[in-house]
C-alpha positions, -999 to 999 in steps of 0.1 A, spaced: 368 -465 775 382 -483 805 372 -518 818 341 -518 838 337 -534 872 318 -562 859 342 -570 832 370 -571 856 352 -594 880 345 -617 850 382 -618 840 392 -626 877 366 -653 879 377 -669 847 416 -667 855 419 -665 892 392 -688 905 369 -662 920 360 -626 914 374 -614 947 408 -629 943 422 -598 928 458 -603 941 465 -634 921 492 -633 894 471 -651 869 441 -626 873 465 -597 871 482 -609 839 447 -616 823 436 -581 832 469 -565 817 464 -587 786 429 -572 782 441 -537 786 470 -542 763 446 -555 735 423 -526 740 450 -501 739 466 -518 708 432 -514 689 433 -477 698 467 -473 685 460 -488 651 434 -459 646 456 -432 663 489 -439 651 505 -405 664 493 -410 700 528 -415 714 518 -409 751 495 -438 747 522 -459 730 545 -453 760 518 -464 784 514 -497 764 550 -504 765 549 -500 802 520 -523 804 538 -549 784 569 -548 805 547 -552 837 531 -582 821 564 -596 812 578 -593 847 547 -610 860 550 -638 837 586 -643 845 576 -645 881 549 -670 875 573 -691 854 599 -693 882 574 -701 910 546 -722 892 554 -736 859 523 -756 854 501 -725 860 524 -704 837 519 -729 809 481 -731 814 478 -693 815 497 -687 783 477 -712 765 444 -697 778 455 -661 768 472 -673 735 505 -657 744 539 -668 733 530 -690 702 
């Protein structure tokens, strides 16, 4: 099951300001976080699905790179986003 168009629009509206602002870093990070949590739930049930595990690691790496970019360029936005998403406790 992948994310529906409405779900993606709601994520971008909540984190990027508006639904059509799909290029914003905050929205992309929130979308990746949603996908990561969905895949993590799948892997808890299917422990031997190694190809999905590899895809999960790639998504985590991509999210980490985007978070590093956001931290360097807009620290206040970075802090607000990690608090909203509940990352890096």
